N, C-alpha and C positions, 0 to 999 in steps of 0.2 A: 124812584129812579128818575133822574132828570133827562132832558133831551140830549145832552152831550153823551151820557152813558148809553142811551138807546142807539144813537147814531154810531158811536164807537163799536158797539156790539154788532150792529148791522153791517158796518164796513168790514169788521173782523170776519163775520160769517161769509160775506161775499168774497173776500180774499181767500179764505179757506176753500170755498167751493170752486173758485177759479183755479187755485193751485191743484186741487184734486182732479179737476177736469184736464188740466195740462198734463198731469202725471199719467192719467189713463190714455190720453192721446199719444203721449210719448211711448207708452208700452205698445200700443197698436202699431205705431210707425216702426218701432224696433223689431217687432215680430214680422212685419211685412218685409223689411229690409233683409232679415235673416232668411225668410222664405224665398225671396227673389235671388239672393246669393246662392242658396242651395239649388234652386232650379237652374240657374245659369251654370253652376258647377256640373250638374248632371248632364246638361246639354253639351258642354265642352267635352266631358268624359265620353259621351256617346260618339261625338265627332272624332275623337282620337281613336276609339275602338274601330269605327268604320274605316278610317284611314289605314290603320294597321291591318285590318282584314283585306282591304283592297291591295295593299302592298304584298301581303302573303299570297293572294290570288295571282297577282302578276308574276311573282317568283315561281309559283307552281306552274303557270302557263309556260314560262321560259324553260322549264325542265322537263316538258313533255314533248314527244314527237307528234306529228300530225295525226297518227292513229291512236293517240291516247296513252301510249306506253311511256314510262318514265325514261329519261335520258340518264345514263350512268355518268355522273360528273367526275367520279373517282377512277374511271377506267384509263389508267396510264401505263398498264402492262403492255409489253410487246406481244405476249402470247394471246391477247384478246380476252383473258378472263376478267371477271368483275372484281378487281381489287384484291383477289386472294393471293396470299404469299405462296411462293413456290415451295413444294416439299411437304 
């Protein structure tokens, strides 16, 4: 084997090792980006759920009297009954 072939083999092995390293690093970065996206999505979902719970709580507060009894929002009868049809 002459010097040229040894140098070619050495360069080839170095390029293969470098390419393999770049591939492993790309996999690590891809996994990290996926994990970050998943965590951010979970965070946004929790924020949406908290906002919806707060809105539901505000609506519940608006439909209660000061003594905690619910206000009948459907009470439009003249006889004072709670939305029952006459008869």
